[in-house]
PyMOL Python script that loads the backbone (N, CA, C, O; Angstrom):
from pymol import cmd

cmd.read_pdbstr("""\
ATOM      1  N   UNK A   1     -40.195  76.001 -61.777  1.00  0.00           N
ATOM      2  CA  UNK A   1     -39.532  77.287 -61.699  1.00  0.00           C
ATOM      3  C   UNK A   1     -40.546  78.429 -61.652  1.00  0.00           C
ATOM      4  O   UNK A   1     -40.401  79.371 -60.873  1.00  0.00           O
ATOM      5  N   UNK A   2     -41.576  78.331 -62.496  1.00  0.00           N
ATOM      6  CA  UNK A   2     -42.594  79.379 -62.539  1.00  0.00           C
ATOM      7  C   UNK A   2     -43.298  79.487 -61.196  1.00  0.00           C
ATOM      8  O   UNK A   2     -43.569  80.587 -60.715  1.00  0.00           O
ATOM      9  N   UNK A   3     -43.591  78.347 -60.599  1.00  0.00           N
ATOM     10  CA  UNK A   3     -44.276  78.352 -59.314  1.00  0.00           C
ATOM     11  C   UNK A   3     -43.410  79.013 -58.235  1.00  0.00           C
ATOM     12  O   UNK A   3     -43.936  79.713 -57.370  1.00  0.00           O
ATOM     13  N   UNK A   4     -42.122  78.804 -58.276  1.00  0.00           N
ATOM     14  CA  UNK A   4     -41.228  79.422 -57.302  1.00  0.00           C
ATOM     15  C   UNK A   4     -41.236  80.945 -57.462  1.00  0.00           C
ATOM     16  O   UNK A   4     -41.228  81.670 -56.467  1.00  0.00           O
ATOM     17  N   UNK A   5     -41.252  81.427 -58.684  1.00  0.00           N
ATOM     18  CA  UNK A   5     -41.296  82.870 -58.936  1.00  0.00           C
ATOM     19  C   UNK A   5     -42.618  83.444 -58.437  1.00  0.00           C
ATOM     20  O   UNK A   5     -42.644  84.496 -57.798  1.00  0.00           O
ATOM     21  N   UNK A   6     -43.714  82.747 -58.733  1.00  0.00           N
ATOM     22  CA  UNK A   6     -45.018  83.195 -58.257  1.00  0.00           C
ATOM     23  C   UNK A   6     -45.039  83.293 -56.730  1.00  0.00           C
ATOM     24  O   UNK A   6     -45.532  84.273 -56.172  1.00  0.00           O
ATOM     25  N   UNK A   7     -44.511  82.287 -56.071  1.00  0.00           N
ATOM     26  CA  UNK A   7     -44.501  82.284 -54.609  1.00  0.00           C
ATOM     27  C   UNK A   7     -43.613  83.393 -54.062  1.00  0.00           C
ATOM     28  O   UNK A   7     -43.954  84.010 -53.053  1.00  0.00           O
ATOM     29  N   UNK A   8     -42.501  83.652 -54.696  1.00  0.00           N
ATOM     30  CA  UNK A   8     -41.629  84.747 -54.271  1.00  0.00           C
ATOM     31  C   UNK A   8     -42.324  86.096 -54.381  1.00  0.00           C
ATOM     32  O   UNK A   8     -42.201  86.941 -53.494  1.00  0.00           O
ATOM     33  N   UNK A   9     -43.049  86.292 -55.466  1.00  0.00           N
ATOM     34  CA  UNK A   9     -43.796  87.537 -55.640  1.00  0.00           C
ATOM     35  C   UNK A   9     -44.904  87.654 -54.602  1.00  0.00           C
ATOM     36  O   UNK A   9     -45.164  88.740 -54.085  1.00  0.00           O
ATOM     37  N   UNK A  10     -45.552  86.542 -54.297  1.00  0.00           N
ATOM     38  CA  UNK A  10     -46.582  86.552 -53.263  1.00  0.00           C
ATOM     39  C   UNK A  10     -45.993  86.946 -51.914  1.00  0.00           C
ATOM     40  O   UNK A  10     -46.588  87.732 -51.177  1.00  0.00           O
ATOM     41  N   UNK A  11     -44.831  86.404 -51.595  1.00  0.00           N
ATOM     42  CA  UNK A  11     -44.182  86.732 -50.319  1.00  0.00           C
ATOM     43  C   UNK A  11     -43.854  88.225 -50.258  1.00  0.00           C
ATOM     44  O   UNK A  11     -44.078  88.864 -49.230  1.00  0.00           O
ATOM     45  N   UNK A  12     -43.332  88.778 -51.334  1.00  0.00           N
ATOM     46  CA  UNK A  12     -43.018  90.211 -51.347  1.00  0.00           C
ATOM     47  C   UNK A  12     -44.276  91.053 -51.141  1.00  0.00           C
ATOM     48  O   UNK A  12     -44.276  92.006 -50.361  1.00  0.00           O
ATOM     49  N   UNK A  13     -45.333  90.696 -51.838  1.00  0.00           N
ATOM     50  CA  UNK A  13     -46.587  91.430 -51.683  1.00  0.00           C
ATOM     51  C   UNK A  13     -47.155  91.316 -50.282  1.00  0.00           C
ATOM     52  O   UNK A  13     -47.595  92.309 -49.702  1.00  0.00           O
ATOM     53  N   UNK A  14     -47.146  90.125 -49.742  1.00  0.00           N
ATOM     54  CA  UNK A  14     -47.660  89.922 -48.386  1.00  0.00           C
ATOM     55  C   UNK A  14     -46.804  90.633 -47.343  1.00  0.00           C
ATOM     56  O   UNK A  14     -47.321  91.111 -46.334  1.00  0.00           O
ATOM     57  N   UNK A  15     -45.513  90.703 -47.582  1.00  0.00           N
ATOM     58  CA  UNK A  15     -44.619  91.410 -46.658  1.00  0.00           C
ATOM     59  C   UNK A  15     -44.989  92.898 -46.593  1.00  0.00           C
ATOM     60  O   UNK A  15     -45.066  93.476 -45.509  1.00  0.00           O
ATOM     61  N   UNK A  16     -45.215  93.503 -47.746  1.00  0.00           N
ATOM     62  CA  UNK A  16     -45.605  94.917 -47.772  1.00  0.00           C
ATOM     63  C   UNK A  16     -46.948  95.102 -47.065  1.00  0.00           C
ATOM     64  O   UNK A  16     -47.119  96.039 -46.284  1.00  0.00           O
ATOM     65  N   UNK A  17     -47.887  94.216 -47.338  1.00  0.00           N
ATOM     66  CA  UNK A  17     -49.207  94.317 -46.687  1.00  0.00           C
ATOM     67  C   UNK A  17     -49.094  94.122 -45.179  1.00  0.00           C
ATOM     68  O   UNK A  17     -49.774  94.804 -44.412  1.00  0.00           O
ATOM     69  N   UNK A  18     -48.244  93.199 -44.753  1.00  0.00           N
ATOM     70  CA  UNK A  18     -48.051  92.951 -43.326  1.00  0.00           C
ATOM     71  C   UNK A  18     -47.504  94.199 -42.641  1.00  0.00           C
ATOM     72  O   UNK A  18     -47.911  94.534 -41.529  1.00  0.00           O
ATOM     73  N   UNK A  19     -46.586  94.877 -43.305  1.00  0.00           N
ATOM     74  CA  UNK A  19     -45.986  96.075 -42.720  1.00  0.00           C
ATOM     75  C   UNK A  19     -47.007  97.193 -42.533  1.00  0.00           C
ATOM     76  O   UNK A  19     -46.834  98.048 -41.664  1.00  0.00           O
ATOM     77  N   UNK A  20     -48.060  97.194 -43.332  1.00  0.00           N
ATOM     78  CA  UNK A  20     -49.068  98.251 -43.219  1.00  0.00           C
ATOM     79  C   UNK A  20     -49.954  98.083 -41.995  1.00  0.00           C
ATOM     80  O   UNK A  20     -50.628  99.030 -41.590  1.00  0.00           O
ATOM     81  N   UNK A  21     -49.966  96.920 -41.409  1.00  0.00           N
ATOM     82  CA  UNK A  21     -50.820  96.688 -40.246  1.00  0.00           C
ATOM     83  C   UNK A  21     -50.488  97.613 -39.092  1.00  0.00           C
ATOM     84  O   UNK A  21     -51.373  97.966 -38.312  1.00  0.00           O
ATOM     85  N   UNK A  22     -49.243  98.009 -38.968  1.00  0.00           N
ATOM     86  CA  UNK A  22     -48.837  98.833 -37.831  1.00  0.00           C
ATOM     87  C   UNK A  22     -48.942 100.332 -38.116  1.00  0.00           C
ATOM     88  O   UNK A  22     -48.544 101.149 -37.286  1.00  0.00           O
ATOM     89  N   UNK A  23     -49.471 100.693 -39.271  1.00  0.00           N
ATOM     90  CA  UNK A  23     -49.583 102.113 -39.595  1.00  0.00           C
ATOM     91  C   UNK A  23     -50.710 102.760 -38.794  1.00  0.00           C
ATOM     92  O   UNK A  23     -51.807 102.210 -38.691  1.00  0.00           O
ATOM     93  N   UNK A  24     -50.425 103.935 -38.228  1.00  0.00           N
ATOM     94  CA  UNK A  24     -51.485 104.656 -37.496  1.00  0.00           C
ATOM     95  C   UNK A  24     -52.361 105.440 -38.472  1.00  0.00           C
ATOM     96  O   UNK A  24     -52.044 105.544 -39.657  1.00  0.00           O
ATOM     97  N   UNK A  25     -53.452 105.983 -37.971  1.00  0.00           N
ATOM     98  CA  UNK A  25     -54.271 106.893 -38.758  1.00  0.00           C
ATOM     99  C   UNK A  25     -53.435 108.095 -39.152  1.00  0.00           C
ATOM    100  O   UNK A  25     -52.555 108.512 -38.399  1.00  0.00           O
ATOM    101  N   UNK A  26     -53.694 108.650 -40.306  1.00  0.00           N
ATOM    102  CA  UNK A  26     -52.926 109.810 -40.762  1.00  0.00           C
ATOM    103  C   UNK A  26     -53.070 110.981 -39.791  1.00  0.00           C
ATOM    104  O   UNK A  26     -52.140 111.771 -39.628  1.00  0.00           O
ATOM    105  N   UNK A  27     -54.224 111.094 -39.152  1.00  0.00           N
ATOM    106  CA  UNK A  27     -54.470 112.191 -38.201  1.00  0.00           C
ATOM    107  C   UNK A  27     -53.648 112.042 -36.929  1.00  0.00           C
ATOM    108  O   UNK A  27     -53.326 113.030 -36.269  1.00  0.00           O
ATOM    109  N   UNK A  28     -53.312 110.806 -36.590  1.00  0.00           N
ATOM    110  CA  UNK A  28     -52.600 110.522 -35.349  1.00  0.00           C
ATOM    111  C   UNK A  28     -51.108 110.275 -35.562  1.00  0.00           C
ATOM    112  O   UNK A  28     -50.393 109.959 -34.611  1.00  0.00           O
ATOM    113  N   UNK A  29     -50.637 110.413 -36.785  1.00  0.00           N
ATOM    114  CA  UNK A  29     -49.254 110.062 -37.121  1.00  0.00           C
ATOM    115  C   UNK A  29     -48.258 111.065 -36.548  1.00  0.00           C
ATOM    116  O   UNK A  29     -48.451 112.278 -36.631  1.00  0.00           O
ATOM    117  N   UNK A  30     -47.202 110.536 -35.973  1.00  0.00           N
ATOM    118  CA  UNK A  30     -46.101 111.364 -35.499  1.00  0.00           C
ATOM    119  C   UNK A  30     -45.104 111.547 -36.642  1.00  0.00           C
ATOM    120  O   UNK A  30     -45.267 110.969 -37.716  1.00  0.00           O
ATOM    121  N   UNK A  31     -44.093 112.338 -36.408  1.00  0.00           N
ATOM    122  CA  UNK A  31     -43.055 112.539 -37.417  1.00  0.00           C
ATOM    123  C   UNK A  31     -42.366 111.226 -37.753  1.00  0.00           C
ATOM    124  O   UNK A  31     -42.061 110.954 -38.915  1.00  0.00           O
ATOM    125  N   UNK A  32     -42.125 110.424 -36.741  1.00  0.00           N
ATOM    126  CA  UNK A  32     -41.506 109.112 -36.955  1.00  0.00           C
ATOM    127  C   UNK A  32     -42.424 108.205 -37.786  1.00  0.00           C
ATOM    128  O   UNK A  32     -41.964 107.485 -38.671  1.00  0.00           O
ATOM    129  N   UNK A  33     -43.715 108.253 -37.489  1.00  0.00           N
ATOM    130  CA  UNK A  33     -44.684 107.467 -38.261  1.00  0.00           C
ATOM    131  C   UNK A  33     -44.713 107.906 -39.719  1.00  0.00           C
ATOM    132  O   UNK A  33     -44.812 107.075 -40.621  1.00  0.00           O
ATOM    133  N   UNK A  34     -44.628 109.205 -39.946  1.00  0.00           N
ATOM    134  CA  UNK A  34     -44.643 109.723 -41.317  1.00  0.00           C
ATOM    135  C   UNK A  34     -43.410 109.274 -42.088  1.00  0.00           C
ATOM    136  O   UNK A  34     -43.498 108.974 -43.278  1.00  0.00           O
ATOM    137  N   UNK A  35     -42.259 109.226 -41.419  1.00  0.00           N
ATOM    138  CA  UNK A  35     -41.041 108.725 -42.060  1.00  0.00           C
ATOM    139  C   UNK A  35     -41.198 107.250 -42.423  1.00  0.00           C
ATOM    140  O   UNK A  35     -40.800 106.820 -43.505  1.00  0.00           O
ATOM    141  N   UNK A  36     -41.786 106.480 -41.500  1.00  0.00           N
ATOM    142  CA  UNK A  36     -42.024 105.058 -41.750  1.00  0.00           C
ATOM    143  C   UNK A  36     -42.966 104.873 -42.930  1.00  0.00           C
ATOM    144  O   UNK A  36     -42.740 104.014 -43.783  1.00  0.00           O
ATOM    145  N   UNK A  37     -44.029 105.684 -42.980  1.00  0.00           N
ATOM    146  CA  UNK A  37     -44.990 105.589 -44.087  1.00  0.00           C
ATOM    147  C   UNK A  37     -44.329 105.945 -45.416  1.00  0.00           C
ATOM    148  O   UNK A  37     -44.609 105.315 -46.436  1.00  0.00           O
ATOM    149  N   UNK A  38     -43.462 106.940 -45.412  1.00  0.00           N
ATOM    150  CA  UNK A  38     -42.768 107.324 -46.645  1.00  0.00           C
ATOM    151  C   UNK A  38     -41.835 106.201 -47.104  1.00  0.00           C
ATOM    152  O   UNK A  38     -41.771 105.898 -48.295  1.00  0.00           O
ATOM    153  N   UNK A  39     -41.125 105.593 -46.179  1.00  0.00           N
ATOM    154  CA  UNK A  39     -40.259 104.463 -46.519  1.00  0.00           C
ATOM    155  C   UNK A  39     -41.081 103.308 -47.083  1.00  0.00           C
ATOM    156  O   UNK A  39     -40.691 102.681 -48.068  1.00  0.00           O
ATOM    157  N   UNK A  40     -42.206 103.038 -46.460  1.00  0.00           N
ATOM    158  CA  UNK A  40     -43.086 101.975 -46.929  1.00  0.00           C
ATOM    159  C   UNK A  40     -43.635 102.292 -48.320  1.00  0.00           C
ATOM    160  O   UNK A  40     -43.727 101.401 -49.165  1.00  0.00           O
ATOM    161  N   UNK A  41     -44.003 103.557 -48.565  1.00  0.00           N
ATOM    162  CA  UNK A  41     -44.470 103.964 -49.901  1.00  0.00           C
ATOM    163  C   UNK A  41     -43.385 103.718 -50.946  1.00  0.00           C
ATOM    164  O   UNK A  41     -43.664 103.217 -52.035  1.00  0.00           O
ATOM    165  N   UNK A  42     -42.161 104.071 -50.610  1.00  0.00           N
ATOM    166  CA  UNK A  42     -41.051 103.874 -51.549  1.00  0.00           C
ATOM    167  C   UNK A  42     -40.854 102.390 -51.845  1.00  0.00           C
ATOM    168  O   UNK A  42     -40.636 102.011 -52.995  1.00  0.00           O
ATOM    169  N   UNK A  43     -40.929 101.553 -50.818  1.00  0.00           N
ATOM    170  CA  UNK A  43     -40.795 100.112 -51.026  1.00  0.00           C
ATOM    171  C   UNK A  43     -41.933  99.573 -51.882  1.00  0.00           C
ATOM    172  O   UNK A  43     -41.719  98.766 -52.787  1.00  0.00           O
ATOM    173  N   UNK A  44     -43.149 100.032 -51.585  1.00  0.00           N
ATOM    174  CA  UNK A  44     -44.307  99.596 -52.365  1.00  0.00           C
ATOM    175  C   UNK A  44     -44.170 100.045 -53.817  1.00  0.00           C
ATOM    176  O   UNK A  44     -44.406  99.257 -54.733  1.00  0.00           O
ATOM    177  N   UNK A  45     -43.790 101.307 -54.035  1.00  0.00           N
ATOM    178  CA  UNK A  45     -43.645 101.818 -55.397  1.00  0.00           C
ATOM    179  C   UNK A  45     -42.569 101.066 -56.171  1.00  0.00           C
ATOM    180  O   UNK A  45     -42.727 100.803 -57.363  1.00  0.00           O
ATOM    181  N   UNK A  46     -41.485 100.724 -55.501  1.00  0.00           N
ATOM    182  CA  UNK A  46     -40.426  99.948 -56.139  1.00  0.00           C
ATOM    183  C   UNK A  46     -40.945  98.571 -56.554  1.00  0.00           C
ATOM    184  O   UNK A  46     -40.677  98.102 -57.660  1.00  0.00           O
ATOM    185  N   UNK A  47     -41.686  97.936 -55.656  1.00  0.00           N
ATOM    186  CA  UNK A  47     -42.276  96.635 -55.975  1.00  0.00           C
ATOM    187  C   UNK A  47     -43.263  96.765 -57.124  1.00  0.00           C
ATOM    188  O   UNK A  47     -43.286  95.914 -58.013  1.00  0.00           O
ATOM    189  N   UNK A  48     -44.087  97.822 -57.124  1.00  0.00           N
ATOM    190  CA  UNK A  48     -45.055  98.023 -58.205  1.00  0.00           C
ATOM    191  C   UNK A  48     -44.358  98.198 -59.554  1.00  0.00           C
ATOM    192  O   UNK A  48     -44.822  97.679 -60.569  1.00  0.00           O
ATOM    193  N   UNK A  49     -43.245  98.929 -59.558  1.00  0.00           N
ATOM    194  CA  UNK A  49     -42.489  99.097 -60.809  1.00  0.00           C
ATOM    195  C   UNK A  49     -41.997  97.754 -61.338  1.00  0.00           C
ATOM    196  O   UNK A  49     -42.076  97.478 -62.535  1.00  0.00           O
ATOM    197  N   UNK A  50     -41.495  96.934 -60.439  1.00  0.00           N
ATOM    198  CA  UNK A  50     -41.022  95.603 -60.848  1.00  0.00           C
ATOM    199  C   UNK A  50     -42.175  94.746 -61.359  1.00  0.00           C
ATOM    200  O   UNK A  50     -42.033  94.020 -62.344  1.00  0.00           O
ATOM    201  N   UNK A  51     -43.321  94.836 -60.677  1.00  0.00           N
ATOM    202  CA  UNK A  51     -44.478  94.066 -61.094  1.00  0.00           C
ATOM    203  C   UNK A  51     -44.957  94.477 -62.485  1.00  0.00           C
ATOM    204  O   UNK A  51     -45.316  93.631 -63.304  1.00  0.00           O
ATOM    205  N   UNK A  52     -44.957  95.776 -62.738  1.00  0.00           N
ATOM    206  CA  UNK A  52     -45.366  96.260 -64.064  1.00  0.00           C
ATOM    207  C   UNK A  52     -44.411  95.739 -65.122  1.00  0.00           C
ATOM    208  O   UNK A  52     -44.844  95.319 -66.195  1.00  0.00           O
ATOM    209  N   UNK A  53     -43.124  95.761 -64.835  1.00  0.00           N
ATOM    210  CA  UNK A  53     -42.141  95.270 -65.806  1.00  0.00           C
ATOM    211  C   UNK A  53     -42.361  93.786 -66.083  1.00  0.00           C
ATOM    212  O   UNK A  53     -42.296  93.352 -67.234  1.00  0.00           O
ATOM    213  N   UNK A  54     -42.619  93.013 -65.041  1.00  0.00           N
ATOM    214  CA  UNK A  54     -42.874  91.582 -65.249  1.00  0.00           C
ATOM    215  C   UNK A  54     -44.164  91.355 -66.026  1.00  0.00           C
ATOM    216  O   UNK A  54     -44.234  90.465 -66.874  1.00  0.00           O
ATOM    217  N   UNK A  55     -45.177  92.152 -65.742  1.00  0.00           N
ATOM    218  CA  UNK A  55     -46.494  91.922 -66.346  1.00  0.00           C
ATOM    219  C   UNK A  55     -46.576  92.376 -67.792  1.00  0.00           C
ATOM    220  O   UNK A  55     -47.129  91.664 -68.631  1.00  0.00           O
ATOM    221  N   UNK A  56     -46.037  93.546 -68.098  1.00  0.00           N
ATOM    222  CA  UNK A  56     -46.236  94.100 -69.447  1.00  0.00           C
ATOM    223  C   UNK A  56     -44.954  94.573 -70.109  1.00  0.00           C
ATOM    224  O   UNK A  56     -44.974  94.976 -71.272  1.00  0.00           O
ATOM    225  N   UNK A  57     -43.856  94.532 -69.399  1.00  0.00           N
ATOM    226  CA  UNK A  57     -42.607  95.056 -69.940  1.00  0.00           C
ATOM    227  C   UNK A  57     -42.028  94.185 -71.038  1.00  0.00           C
ATOM    228  O   UNK A  57     -42.358  93.008 -71.180  1.00  0.00           O
ATOM    229  N   UNK A  58     -41.165  94.801 -71.794  1.00  0.00           N
ATOM    230  CA  UNK A  58     -40.504  94.087 -72.884  1.00  0.00           C
ATOM    231  C   UNK A  58     -39.091  93.668 -72.504  1.00  0.00           C
ATOM    232  O   UNK A  58     -38.423  92.978 -73.275  1.00  0.00           O
ATOM    233  N   UNK A  59     -38.629  94.073 -71.330  1.00  0.00           N
ATOM    234  CA  UNK A  59     -37.265  93.785 -70.911  1.00  0.00           C
ATOM    235  C   UNK A  59     -37.118  92.410 -70.271  1.00  0.00           C
ATOM    236  O   UNK A  59     -36.002  91.921 -70.102  1.00  0.00           O
ATOM    237  N   UNK A  60     -38.230  91.790 -69.916  1.00  0.00           N
ATOM    238  CA  UNK A  60     -38.131  90.510 -69.231  1.00  0.00           C
ATOM    239  C   UNK A  60     -38.769  89.401 -70.056  1.00  0.00           C
ATOM    240  O   UNK A  60     -39.650  89.646 -70.880  1.00  0.00           O
ATOM    241  N   UNK A  61     -38.313  88.193 -69.822  1.00  0.00           N
ATOM    242  CA  UNK A  61     -38.845  87.021 -70.490  1.00  0.00           C
ATOM    243  C   UNK A  61     -39.674  86.265 -69.452  1.00  0.00           C
ATOM    244  O   UNK A  61     -39.203  85.305 -68.843  1.00  0.00           O
ATOM    245  N   UNK A  62     -40.907  86.710 -69.263  1.00  0.00           N
ATOM    246  CA  UNK A  62     -41.733  86.223 -68.182  1.00  0.00           C
ATOM    247  C   UNK A  62     -42.805  85.265 -68.696  1.00  0.00           C
ATOM    248  O   UNK A  62     -43.454  85.530 -69.709  1.00  0.00           O
ATOM    249  N   UNK A  63     -42.983  84.155 -67.991  1.00  0.00           N
ATOM    250  CA  UNK A  63     -44.006  83.168 -68.353  1.00  0.00           C
ATOM    251  C   UNK A  63     -45.396  83.759 -68.132  1.00  0.00           C
ATOM    252  O   UNK A  63     -45.576  84.640 -67.291  1.00  0.00           O
ATOM    253  N   UNK A  64     -46.366  83.274 -68.885  1.00  0.00           N
ATOM    254  CA  UNK A  64     -47.736  83.790 -68.797  1.00  0.00           C
ATOM    255  C   UNK A  64     -48.328  83.606 -67.400  1.00  0.00           C
ATOM    256  O   UNK A  64     -49.039  84.487 -66.916  1.00  0.00           O
ATOM    257  N   UNK A  65     -48.052  82.494 -66.752  1.00  0.00           N
ATOM    258  CA  UNK A  65     -48.582  82.262 -65.406  1.00  0.00           C
ATOM    259  C   UNK A  65     -48.049  83.301 -64.425  1.00  0.00           C
ATOM    260  O   UNK A  65     -48.780  83.769 -63.552  1.00  0.00           O
ATOM    261  N   UNK A  66     -46.791  83.655 -64.568  1.00  0.00           N
ATOM    262  CA  UNK A  66     -46.193  84.674 -63.699  1.00  0.00           C
ATOM    263  C   UNK A  66     -46.823  86.024 -64.005  1.00  0.00           C
ATOM    264  O   UNK A  66     -47.102  86.793 -63.085  1.00  0.00           O
ATOM    265  N   UNK A  67     -47.053  86.327 -65.273  1.00  0.00           N
ATOM    266  CA  UNK A  67     -47.685  87.596 -65.640  1.00  0.00           C
ATOM    267  C   UNK A  67     -49.065  87.725 -65.006  1.00  0.00           C
ATOM    268  O   UNK A  67     -49.427  88.798 -64.524  1.00  0.00           O
ATOM    269  N   UNK A  68     -49.832  86.650 -65.002  1.00  0.00           N
ATOM    270  CA  UNK A  68     -51.159  86.691 -64.386  1.00  0.00           C
ATOM    271  C   UNK A  68     -51.051  86.952 -62.886  1.00  0.00           C
ATOM    272  O   UNK A  68     -51.787  87.775 -62.342  1.00  0.00           O
ATOM    273  N   UNK A  69     -50.147  86.261 -62.229  1.00  0.00           N
ATOM    274  CA  UNK A  69     -49.953  86.454 -60.791  1.00  0.00           C
ATOM    275  C   UNK A  69     -49.521  87.882 -60.486  1.00  0.00           C
ATOM    276  O   UNK A  69     -50.011  88.508 -59.546  1.00  0.00           O
ATOM    277  N   UNK A  70     -48.610  88.379 -61.287  1.00  0.00           N
ATOM    278  CA  UNK A  70     -48.111  89.740 -61.103  1.00  0.00           C
ATOM    279  C   UNK A  70     -49.242  90.749 -61.262  1.00  0.00           C
ATOM    280  O   UNK A  70     -49.345  91.693 -60.479  1.00  0.00           O
ATOM    281  N   UNK A  71     -50.078  90.561 -62.256  1.00  0.00           N
ATOM    282  CA  UNK A  71     -51.196  91.482 -62.466  1.00  0.00           C
ATOM    283  C   UNK A  71     -52.121  91.516 -61.262  1.00  0.00           C
ATOM    284  O   UNK A  71     -52.554  92.588 -60.841  1.00  0.00           O
ATOM    285  N   UNK A  72     -52.423  90.365 -60.714  1.00  0.00           N
ATOM    286  CA  UNK A  72     -53.301  90.319 -59.548  1.00  0.00           C
ATOM    287  C   UNK A  72     -52.681  91.033 -58.351  1.00  0.00           C
ATOM    288  O   UNK A  72     -53.362  91.792 -57.661  1.00  0.00           O
ATOM    289  N   UNK A  73     -51.395  90.796 -58.102  1.00  0.00           N
ATOM    290  CA  UNK A  73     -50.736  91.465 -56.984  1.00  0.00           C
ATOM    291  C   UNK A  73     -50.603  92.956 -57.215  1.00  0.00           C
ATOM    292  O   UNK A  73     -50.731  93.750 -56.283  1.00  0.00           O
ATOM    293  N   UNK A  74     -50.347  93.336 -58.454  1.00  0.00           N
ATOM    294  CA  UNK A  74     -50.252  94.761 -58.767  1.00  0.00           C
ATOM    295  C   UNK A  74     -51.565  95.455 -58.417  1.00  0.00           C
ATOM    296  O   UNK A  74     -51.569  96.500 -57.765  1.00  0.00           O
ATOM    297  N   UNK A  75     -52.659  94.879 -58.845  1.00  0.00           N
ATOM    298  CA  UNK A  75     -53.964  95.478 -58.567  1.00  0.00           C
ATOM    299  C   UNK A  75     -54.251  95.527 -57.075  1.00  0.00           C
ATOM    300  O   UNK A  75     -54.790  96.514 -56.574  1.00  0.00           O
ATOM    301  N   UNK A  76     -53.895  94.473 -56.372  1.00  0.00           N
ATOM    302  CA  UNK A  76     -54.143  94.441 -54.931  1.00  0.00           C
ATOM    303  C   UNK A  76     -53.292  95.470 -54.194  1.00  0.00           C
ATOM    304  O   UNK A  76     -53.798  96.190 -53.334  1.00  0.00           O
ATOM    305  N   UNK A  77     -52.011  95.543 -54.522  1.00  0.00           N
ATOM    306  CA  UNK A  77     -51.132  96.501 -53.849  1.00  0.00           C
ATOM    307  C   UNK A  77     -51.485  97.933 -54.224  1.00  0.00           C
ATOM    308  O   UNK A  77     -51.424  98.835 -53.388  1.00  0.00           O
ATOM    309  N   UNK A  78     -51.851  98.135 -55.470  1.00  0.00           N
ATOM    310  CA  UNK A  78     -52.177  99.484 -55.936  1.00  0.00           C
ATOM    311  C   UNK A  78     -53.428 100.012 -55.250  1.00  0.00           C
ATOM    312  O   UNK A  78     -53.555 101.219 -55.043  1.00  0.00           O
ATOM    313  N   UNK A  79     -54.354  99.126 -54.895  1.00  0.00           N
ATOM    314  CA  UNK A  79     -55.614  99.560 -54.288  1.00  0.00           C
ATOM    315  C   UNK A  79     -55.460  99.928 -52.810  1.00  0.00           C
ATOM    316  O   UNK A  79     -56.327 100.597 -52.249  1.00  0.00           O
ATOM    317  N   UNK A  80     -54.386  99.507 -52.189  1.00  0.00           N
ATOM    318  CA  UNK A  80     -54.179  99.812 -50.768  1.00  0.00           C
ATOM    319  C   UNK A  80     -53.593 101.210 -50.609  1.00  0.00           C
ATOM    320  O   UNK A  80     -52.751 101.648 -51.393  1.00  0.00           O
ATOM    321  N   UNK A  81     -54.060 101.889 -49.577  1.00  0.00           N
ATOM    322  CA  UNK A  81     -53.564 103.241 -49.312  1.00  0.00           C
ATOM    323  C   UNK A  81     -52.627 103.202 -48.119  1.00  0.00           C
ATOM    324  O   UNK A  81     -52.894 102.540 -47.116  1.00  0.00           O
ATOM    325  N   UNK A  82     -51.531 103.919 -48.247  1.00  0.00           N
ATOM    326  CA  UNK A  82     -50.536 103.992 -47.172  1.00  0.00           C
ATOM    327  C   UNK A  82     -50.357 105.435 -46.775  1.00  0.00           C
ATOM    328  O   UNK A  82     -49.564 105.736 -45.883  1.00  0.00           O
TER     329      UNK A  82
END
""", "prot")
cmd.dss("prot")
cmd.show_as("cartoon", "prot")
cmd.util.cbc("prot")
cmd.orient("prot")
C-alpha cells in the first residue's frame, strides 16, 4: 500500500514537471501563456500544500516511507520556477 501511495505522488510530481516543458520564456510569454503559467502555479501550489500535510502535518496518518518520498518531491517541486 505504501509503495502505491509513493508511486501516485511520483506521478503527480512528474505530471507537473512535464507540463512545465512547454512553458515559454517569461519575456516571450503571451497573455494566453501567462494564464497557463498561473494555472500551473495554482496546481503546483495545491500539490505542495498536500505534500506538506503528508510530510509534517498532524491531520494525516502517513507512513514514514511516504513522508520521506513526499519530502523529496516537495523539495524538487519547490526548487523549480514557473
